[in-house]
C-alpha positions in Angstrom: -8.0 -115.2 -69.4 -11.8 -113.7 -69.6 -13.4 -113.3 -66.1 -16.5 -115.0 -65.8 -16.8 -118.4 -65.3 -15.4 -120.2 -62.5 -16.0 -124.2 -62.3 -17.5 -125.5 -58.7 -18.5 -128.6 -57.7 -22.5 -127.9 -58.1 -21.4 -127.8 -62.1 -20.3 -131.6 -61.4 -23.9 -132.4 -59.6 -25.4 -130.7 -62.8 -23.5 -132.8 -65.7 -24.0 -135.8 -63.6 -27.9 -135.3 -63.5 -27.7 -134.2 -67.4 -25.8 -137.2 -68.6 -28.0 -139.3 -66.5 -31.3 -137.8 -68.2 -32.2 -137.4 -65.1 -35.2 -134.9 -64.5 -34.6 -131.8 -62.0 -34.6 -128.0 -60.9 -31.8 -125.9 -60.3 -32.7 -122.6 -58.6 -30.8 -119.3 -58.1 -30.8 -115.9 -57.4 -30.6 -112.8 -59.9 -26.8 -113.5 -61.0 -26.3 -116.5 -59.5 -24.9 -117.9 -62.5 -27.4 -120.5 -63.3 -28.1 -119.9 -67.1 -24.5 -120.1 -67.7 -24.0 -123.4 -65.7 -26.7 -125.1 -67.3 -25.5 -124.1 -70.9 -22.5 -125.3 -70.2 -23.4 -128.7 -68.3 -26.0 -129.1 -71.4 -23.1 -129.0 -73.9 -21.0 -131.3 -72.2 -23.7 -133.7 -71.3 -24.7 -133.5 -75.0 -28.1 -132.4 -73.9 -31.0 -130.1 -76.0 -31.4 -126.6 -74.8 -34.4 -124.8 -74.7 -38.4 -126.1 -75.0 -39.4 -128.8 -76.7 -41.9 -131.9 -76.8 -42.1 -132.2 -72.9 -41.4 -135.9 -73.2 -38.4 -135.3 -74.5 -35.5 -134.7 -72.3 -33.9 -131.5 -72.1 -32.1 -128.8 -70.2 -34.5 -125.5 -70.2 -34.6 -122.2 -68.7 -38.1 -120.6 -67.8 -39.5 -117.8 -65.5 -39.3 -118.8 -61.8 -43.2 -119.0 -62.1 -43.4 -121.7 -64.8 -40.7 -123.7 -62.8 -43.6 -126.0 -60.7 -45.3 -126.4 -64.2 -41.8 -126.9 -65.9 -40.8 -129.5 -63.8 -44.0 -131.8 -64.7 -41.9 -132.5 -68.1 -39.1 -134.7 -69.1 -37.0 -131.7 -68.3 -34.2 -130.1 -66.6 -35.6 -126.9 -65.3 -33.8 -123.7 -64.5 -34.6 -120.8 -62.9 -33.8 -117.3 -61.1 -35.5 -115.2 -58.7 -35.3 -113.0 -55.7 -34.4 -115.2 -52.7 -37.9 -114.9 -51.6 -39.6 -116.1 -54.7 -36.3 -119.2 -54.4 -37.5 -119.8 -50.8 -41.2 -119.8 -51.7 -40.6 -122.3 -54.4 -38.6 -124.5 -52.6 -41.7 -125.6 -50.4 -43.9 -126.8 -54.1 -40.7 -128.8 -55.8 -37.7 -130.6 -54.8 -34.8 -128.2 -56.0 -31.1 -127.9 -56.0 -30.3 -124.0 -55.5 -27.0 -122.4 -56.8 -25.0 -121.1 -53.5 -22.3 -118.4 -53.4 -19.0 -119.2 -53.7 -17.0 -120.2 -50.6 -14.7 -118.3 -48.8 -11.7 -121.3 -50.4 -13.4 -121.0 -53.9 -13.0 -116.9 -53.8 -9.9 -117.2 -53.0 -9.0 -120.1 -55.7 -11.3 -117.8 -57.9 -9.0 -114.7 -57.4 -6.0 -116.9 -58.2 -6.4 -117.5 -61.6 -5.9 -114.0 -62.3 -3.2 -113.4 -60.2 -5.0 -111.6 -57.4 -5.0 -112.1 -53.7 -6.1 -111.1 -50.4 -5.6 -112.3 -46.8 -9.1 -113.9 -44.9 -10.6 -111.4 -43.6 -10.3 -109.1 -47.2 -11.9 -112.5 -48.8 -14.8 -112.5 -46.3 -15.9 -109.0 -46.8 -15.5 -109.0 -50.8 -17.7 -112.1 -50.7 -20.1 -110.1 -49.0 -19.5 -107.1 -51.1 -20.4 -108.9 -54.2 -22.9 -111.3 -53.3 -20.6 -114.6 -54.0 -21.5 -115.0 -57.3 -18.4 -115.1 -60.0 -20.1 -112.6 -62.1 -20.2 -110.0 -59.4 -16.5 -110.7 -58.5 -15.3 -110.1 -61.8 -17.1 -106.5 -61.6 -15.4 -105.7 -58.7 -12.1 -107.1 -60.6 -12.8 -104.8 -63.3 -13.8 -101.9 -61.5 -10.3 -102.5 -59.2 -8.3 -102.9 -62.3 -7.1 -105.9 -61.2 -4.5 -104.9 -58.0 -2.7 -107.7 -57.5 -3.2 -107.8 -53.6 -6.4 -106.6 -52.5 -6.7 -104.5 -49.5 -9.4 -103.9 -47.4 -9.6 -100.2 -48.8 -10.1 -101.6 -52.0 -13.0 -103.4 -51.0 -14.8 -100.5 -49.2 -14.0 -98.7 -52.0 -16.4 -100.6 -54.3 -19.9 -99.5 -55.6 -21.1 -103.0 -55.5 -23.9 -104.4 -53.0 -25.8 -107.9 -52.6 -28.5 -106.5 -54.0 -30.5 -109.9 -54.1 -29.9 -110.0 -50.3 -30.3 -106.4 -48.9 -33.8 -106.3 -50.5 -34.7 -109.5 -48.6 -33.3 -107.9 -45.5 -35.6 -104.3 -45.9 -38.5 -107.1 -46.4 -38.2 -109.0 -43.2 -36.0 -106.9 -41.3 -33.7 -108.2 -37.7 -36.2 -110.9 -37.3 -34.7 -112.2 -40.4 -31.1 -111.4 -39.6 -31.2 -112.9 -36.1 -32.5 -116.5 -37.4 -29.8 -116.4 -40.2 -27.5 -115.5 -37.9 -28.0 -118.4 -35.5 -28.8 -120.8 -38.3 -30.0 -124.0 -36.2 -32.3 -124.0 -33.4 -34.6 -126.6 -31.3 -37.9 -125.7 -30.3 -36.8 -125.6 -27.1 -34.0 -122.7 -28.2 -36.5 -120.9 -30.4 -39.0 -120.3 -26.9 -36.2 -118.8 -25.4 -34.8 -116.7 -28.1 -38.0 -115.7 -29.6 -37.7 -117.8 -33.0 -40.3 -118.3 -34.8 -41.2 -120.8 -37.9 -40.2 -118.4 -41.0 -40.4 -118.6 -44.9 -36.5 -119.1 -44.6 -37.1 -122.1 -42.5 -37.0 -125.8 -43.0 -39.0 -127.3 -40.0 -37.9 -131.4 -39.1 -37.4 -133.5 -36.1 -38.4 -130.5 -33.6 -35.5 -127.9 -34.9 -35.9 -124.8 -37.3 -33.1 -124.5 -39.3 -31.8 -122.3 -42.5 -33.3 -123.8 -45.7 -29.9 -122.3 -47.2 -27.4 -122.5 -44.9 -25.0 -120.4 -46.5 -27.3 -117.3 -45.6 -25.8 -117.3 -41.9 -22.7 -115.6 -43.6 -24.2 -112.9 -45.3 -26.4 -112.2 -42.0 -22.9 -111.9 -39.7 -21.5 -109.9 -42.3 -24.3 -107.4 -43.1 -24.5 -106.4 -39.4 -21.4 -107.7 -37.4 -22.4 -105.9 -34.5 -26.0 -107.2 -34.1 -24.5 -110.6 -35.3 -21.8 -110.0 -31.9 -25.4 -109.6 -29.9 -27.7 -112.6 -30.9 -24.6 -114.9 -30.4 -23.7 -113.5 -27.1 -27.4 -114.6 -26.2 -27.2 -117.4 -28.0 -24.5 -119.1 -25.9 -26.4 -118.6 -23.1 -28.8 -120.6 -24.2 -27.5 -123.4 -26.4 -26.4 -126.4 -25.0 -25.1 -128.2 -28.2 -21.6 -128.6 -27.7 -21.1 -128.5 -31.8 -23.3 -125.8 -31.9 -21.9 -123.9 -29.1 -18.2 -124.4 -30.4 -19.4 -123.2 -33.8 -20.8 -119.8 -32.2 -17.9 -119.6 -30.0 -15.6 -119.6 -33.3 -18.2 -117.0 -34.8 -17.9 -114.5 -32.2 -13.8 -114.7 -32.4 -13.5 -114.3 -36.3 -16.0 -110.9 -35.3 -13.2 -109.8 -32.9 -14.8 -111.3 -29.7 -12.1 -113.2 -27.9 -13.2 -113.9 -24.7 -14.2 -117.2 -25.3 -11.0 -118.9 -26.9 -10.3 -121.1 -23.8 -14.0 -122.1 -23.2 -14.0 -123.2 -26.9 -10.9 -125.4 -26.2 -13.0 -127.6 -24.1 -15.1 -128.8 -26.5 -12.7 -129.4 -29.2 -14.2 -133.1 -29.4 -17.8 -131.9 -30.5 -15.8 -131.5 -34.1 -15.8 -134.8 -34.9 -19.5 -135.0 -35.1 -20.2 -132.1 -37.2 -20.9 -132.4 -40.8 -17.4 -131.8 -42.8 -17.8 -128.3 -43.9 -18.6 -127.5 -40.2 -15.9 -129.4 -39.1 -13.2 -127.7 -41.3 -14.5 -124.3 -40.6 -13.9 -125.1 -37.1 -10.3 -127.2 -37.1 -9.1 -124.1 -39.3 -10.3 -122.1 -36.1 -8.3 -124.1 -33.5 -4.8 -124.0 -35.9 -5.5 -120.1 -35.6 -5.7 -119.8 -32.1 -3.3 -122.8 -31.4 -0.8 -120.6 -29.0 -3.8 -120.3 -26.8 -5.4 -123.6 -26.6 -2.7 -125.9 -26.8 -0.8 -128.7 -28.5 -3.5 -131.4 -27.6 -6.0 -129.0 -28.7 -4.0 -128.3 -31.8 -3.3 -132.2 -32.8 -7.1 -132.8 -32.4 -8.3 -130.7 -34.5 -5.7 -131.6 -37.0 -6.9 -134.9 -36.7 -10.4 -134.2 -37.4 -9.4 -131.7 -40.4 -7.8 -134.9 -41.9 -11.1 -136.6 -41.5 -13.6 -133.9 -42.9 -11.2 -133.3 -46.1 -12.7 -136.9 -47.6 -15.5 -134.9 -48.2 -14.7 -131.2 -49.3 -12.8 -129.7 -51.9 -9.2 -129.3 -51.1 -5.7 -128.2 -52.5 -3.0 -130.5 -52.1 -0.6 -128.1 -50.8 -3.1 -127.5 -47.7 -2.6 -131.4 -47.3 0.7 -131.5 -47.0 1.0 -128.4 -44.4 -1.3 -130.1 -42.4 0.7 -133.1 -42.8 3.7 -131.0 -41.4 2.2 -129.5 -38.9 0.8 -132.8 -37.6 3.9 -134.2 -37.3 5.3 -131.6 -35.2 2.9 -132.3 -32.5 4.0 -136.2 -32.8 4.3 -138.2 -30.4 0.3 -137.8 -29.5 -2.1 -140.4 -31.0 -3.7 -138.0 -33.2 -0.9 -136.3 -34.8 0.0 -140.1 -36.4 -3.5 -140.6 -36.9 -3.8 -137.1 -39.3 -0.2 -138.3 -41.1 -2.0 -141.3 -42.2 -5.4 -139.9 -43.3 -4.1 -137.2 -45.2 -1.7 -139.6 -47.0 -4.5 -141.8 -48.0 -6.5 -138.5 -48.8 -4.0 -138.0 -51.6 -3.4 -141.5 -52.8 -7.3 -142.1 -53.2 -7.6 -139.2 -55.2 -4.9 -140.8 -57.8 -2.6 -138.2 -56.7 0.6 -140.4 -55.9 3.2 -138.3 -56.6 1.7 -135.2 -54.4 1.6 -138.0 -52.0 5.2 -138.5 -51.8 5.6 -135.2 -49.7 3.5 -137.1 -47.1 5.2 -140.2 -47.5 8.5 -138.5 -46.4 6.7 -136.8 -43.6 6.1 -139.9 -42.2 9.6 -141.8 -42.7 10.8 -138.4 -41.0 8.8 -139.5 -37.7 11.3 -142.7 -37.9 14.4 -140.3 -37.0 12.7 -138.3 -34.5 11.1 -141.1 -32.3 12.2 -141.1 -29.0 11.2 -144.7 -27.9 10.7 -148.0 -29.9 6.9 -147.8 -29.3 7.2 -144.4 -31.2 9.3 -145.5 -33.7 7.6 -148.6 -34.4 4.0 -146.7 -34.5 5.9 -144.5 -37.2 7.1 -147.2 -39.3 3.3 -148.7 -39.0 1.9 -146.0 -40.9 4.5 -145.3 -43.1 4.5 -148.9 -44.3 0.7 -148.7 -44.3 0.4 -145.8 -47.1 3.5 -147.6 -48.8 0.9 -150.6 -48.8 -1.9 -148.4 -50.2 0.3 -146.7 -52.8 1.4 -150.2 -53.8 -1.8 -151.5 -54.1 -3.0 -148.7 -56.3 0.2 -149.5 -58.7 -1.1 -153.5 -58.4 1.8 -154.4 -56.7 0.1 -156.7 -54.3 2.8 -158.7 -53.5 4.2 -155.8 -52.3 1.7 -155.2 -50.5 1.9 -158.8 -48.6 5.4 -158.0 -47.4 5.5 -154.9 -46.0 2.2 -155.4 -44.5 3.4 -159.1 -43.0 6.5 -157.3 -41.5 3.3 -155.0 -39.7 1.7 -158.4 -38.8 4.4 -159.7 -36.9 5.3 -156.4 -34.7 1.3 -156.0 -33.5 2.4 -157.7 -30.7 4.7 -155.1 -29.4 2.4 -151.8 -30.6 -1.6 -153.2 -31.3 -2.0 -149.9 -33.2 -4.1 -149.9 -36.5 -4.0 -153.2 -35.8 -7.1 -154.0 -38.0 -6.7 -151.8 -40.9 -2.9 -153.8 -41.4 -5.3 -157.2 -40.6 -7.9 -155.9 -43.5 -5.5 -154.5 -45.5 -3.4 -157.8 -45.2 -6.7 -159.6 -46.2 -7.5 -157.8 -49.5 -3.8 -158.5 -50.5 -4.5 -162.2 -50.0 -7.6 -162.1 -51.6 -6.1 -160.2 -54.8 -3.3 -162.7 -55.1 -6.0 -165.9 -54.6 -4.8 -166.9 -51.2 -8.2 -167.5 -49.7 -7.3 -169.8 -46.7 -4.3 -167.1 -45.9 -7.2 -164.0 -46.6 -9.9 -166.1 -44.4 -7.2 -166.8 -41.5 -6.3 -163.3 -41.4 -10.0 -161.7 -41.6 -11.6 -164.1 -39.4 -11.3 -161.5 -36.6 -12.2 -158.2 -38.7 -15.2 -156.6 -39.2 -15.8 -155.2 -42.7 -16.2 -155.4 -46.1 -12.9 -156.9 -46.7 -14.5 -159.8 -44.5 -18.0 -159.7 -46.8 -15.9 -159.5 -50.1 -14.5 -162.8 -49.1 -17.4 -164.4 -48.0 -19.5 -163.7 -51.5 -16.5 -165.0 -53.6 -16.5 -168.3 -51.6 -20.1 -168.6 -50.7 -22.5 -171.4 -52.5 -25.5 -170.1 -51.0 -25.8 -166.4 -52.9 -29.2 -165.9 -52.0 -28.9 -166.3 -48.3 -25.6 -164.2 -48.8 -27.4 -161.6 -50.4 -29.9 -161.2 -47.9 -27.4 -161.3 -44.9 -25.4 -158.7 -46.4 -28.5 -156.3 -47.3 -28.8 -156.4 -43.6 -25.4 -155.3 -42.4 -25.4 -152.6 -44.8 -23.1 -153.8 -47.7 -25.4 -152.9 -50.5 -22.5 -153.3 -52.8 -22.2 -156.8 -52.4 -26.0 -157.3 -52.1 -26.0 -156.0 -55.6 -23.6 -158.4 -56.9 -25.2 -160.9 -55.4 -28.3 -159.9 -56.8 -26.2 -159.9 -60.4 -25.2 -163.4 -59.8 -28.4 -164.6 -59.0 -29.7 -163.0 -62.1 -32.4 -160.7 -60.8 -33.2 -157.2 -62.0 -30.9 -155.0 -59.1 -30.4 -151.9 -61.8 -32.0 -150.0 -59.7 -29.9 -151.0 -57.0 -26.5 -150.9 -59.1 -27.8 -147.1 -60.1 -27.4 -145.9 -56.3 -24.3 -147.2 -55.7 -20.8 -145.0 -55.4 -18.9 -146.8 -57.5 -16.6 -145.7 -60.5 -19.0 -144.6 -63.8 -17.0 -146.9 -65.9 -17.3 -150.0 -63.6 -21.1 -149.3 -63.0 -21.7 -149.3 -66.9 -20.1 -152.2 -67.3 -22.3 -153.9 -64.3 -25.4 -153.0 -66.0 -24.2 -153.9 -69.4 -24.3 -157.2 -68.1 -28.0 -156.7 -66.2 -29.2 -155.3 -70.0 -26.8 -157.5 -72.1 -26.4 -154.2 -73.9 -23.7 -154.2 -76.2 -23.7 -150.5 -77.2 -23.8 -149.4 -73.6 -20.5 -151.6 -73.4 -19.1 -149.7 -76.7 -19.2 -146.6 -74.5 -17.6 -148.0 -71.9 -14.7 -148.5 -74.3 -13.9 -145.3 -75.2 -13.7 -143.7 -71.4 -11.1 -146.9 -70.1 -7.4 -146.0 -70.3 -5.9 -148.9 -72.4 -3.5 -149.4 -69.4 -6.2 -149.4 -66.9 -6.5 -153.2 -65.6 -10.4 -152.3 -65.7 -10.1 -153.3 -69.7 -9.7 -157.2 -68.3 -12.9 -156.7 -66.9 -14.4 -155.3 -70.1 -13.1 -157.6 -72.4 -14.5 -160.5 -69.9 -18.1 -158.8 -70.3 -17.4 -158.8 -73.8 -17.2 -162.5 -73.8 -20.4 -162.8 -71.9 -22.2 -160.9 -74.2 -20.6 -162.9 -77.5 -21.7 -166.1 -75.9 -25.7 -164.4 -75.1 -25.3 -163.7 -78.6 -24.6 -167.3 -80.0 -20.9 -166.3 -80.9 -18.2 -169.2 -81.2 -17.6 -170.7 -77.7 -14.2 -172.4 -78.5 -12.7 -169.2 -80.0 -14.1 -167.4 -77.0 -12.8 -169.8 -74.6 -9.5 -169.4 -76.1 -9.6 -165.8 -75.7 -10.4 -166.2 -72.0 -7.6 -168.3 -71.2 -5.2 -165.4 -73.2 -7.3 -163.0 -70.3 -6.4 -165.1 -67.4 -3.0 -165.3 -68.3 -3.5 -161.4 -68.4 -4.8 -161.1 -65.1 -2.0 -162.7 -63.4 0.2 -160.2 -65.4 -1.9 -157.7 -64.1 -0.8 -158.9 -60.5 -4.1 -160.0 -59.8 -4.0 -164.0 -60.3 -7.1 -164.0 -57.8 -9.2 -162.9 -60.3 -8.7 -165.5 -63.1 -10.8 -168.2 -61.6 -13.7 -165.7 -61.9 -12.9 -165.2 -65.6 -15.7 -167.1 -67.4 -18.8 -165.9 -69.7 -21.8 -166.3 -67.2 -23.1 -163.7 -64.9 -22.2 -165.7 -61.6 -18.6 -165.5 -62.5 -18.9 -162.0 -63.5 -20.4 -160.7 -60.5 -17.8 -161.7 -58.4 -15.3 -160.7 -60.5 -16.0 -157.0 -60.3 -15.0 -157.6 -56.8 -11.0 -157.3 -58.2 -12.0 -154.1 -60.0 -13.2 -152.0 -56.4 
């Protein structure tokens, strides 16, 4: 395998924009791989590459001085320059900026070439190379792929992060200090001597780095100075989340006198964005012997939540579940095992999720009381029910959750989850009176979905759903009412094929429908919705209604065989029914 390209999450963002033929700007410092990413994304999305008619959608790489003008065309524009040029341009155009690899991504990248390194070595390698795949490849070639990369290997490299060093040489310690701090309020800025600068984004009474990842390079550029800055900051900052982050950063820089103090702030992890929460969760796992098992359990629980918004490795998820199980009967431990199981199941990793289900099952045998046993059984049955739901075995879901419903009077833990999931299973089976009964004491999507299926006043429902933040159901109500809600649908976080089917109904577009067919697995239940939409479009085009009616009768039987008999009444060639049918494929 040639060492050069490494697939990253930003690639998917660019590909998605190109597939949607959406204009945009991608910037990066020199050597960041912007050109490679643009070319690969354009090839995948089937977009013309290079300059052409300003009105024709294209992917175009330009000089950084031309970006503002090129952004006025119907193009997806990419450019590279110095860090200073990128930061200045961010004030002129809305742009996506190519970030360096994270420490985790660097480890994965090296693993593809059978290379490995400890975390500290990875961090130093990331700094020395500037964090981009091309320079990492040059480092591997210089080291001749040693297998195990050591600190001595990294220190002997001839590479340096030129794009960062040039900026430091121009702006000096003022920039380094601000980058180490990353974020300050106006009040803190006065005490710490921070003033607005090119690298700051000033909003809502605070100064934050435009590019948060600059903090990593500032810390590793001059660790001793970073310690000075951070120790001054912890005497000024009062925000628990940032204070905790500074304590963890100091520990990674070899200053460990704040570890016990940081343990008092563990609850702050829950209020932080996923990347920061994951970083601090891992910090507490590393200092677990000094902070105690209660703090460790909270850290793992916070990690189990943060991973929903991050890239992760299956083996790390299983390891966290094992570690959480050892901390039972703490409530956070049970919650973490459940969250980690859901994480794998919801991403379609059913086989891998079996390892977490086995861990949950082991908790049954380790329970020290009836209450602990019931709690362990609760999370096991919830996970098993989720798995069966993904497989379409809704009757088995009902069996598992009705058992848990009965035992809620003994242990009420996870009662809302039991009720909502059981209510959803009843909906799938068409048991609407049971669903109404079980969802009466709940709130959330399931209750709103039931109301959408049964309401006679769709206009009023749409108004209430929008006010309640139920954007998906509000949009579907708009479809049912015959409104042009295409823009609302485009903004929804939905499976692409499902979104295209909804848009095909809105636009009565046979070509859009045909494009979806090639992207759906023949065994996918979504084909039921596909055929229902096809029948609707055939009726709209003047097709033989008798033949279509016979076809839909067979399709209703297929829905019952597929385990979703509740969908059958909505398999009709009209928009109102189709909008409601979508609910069964969410």
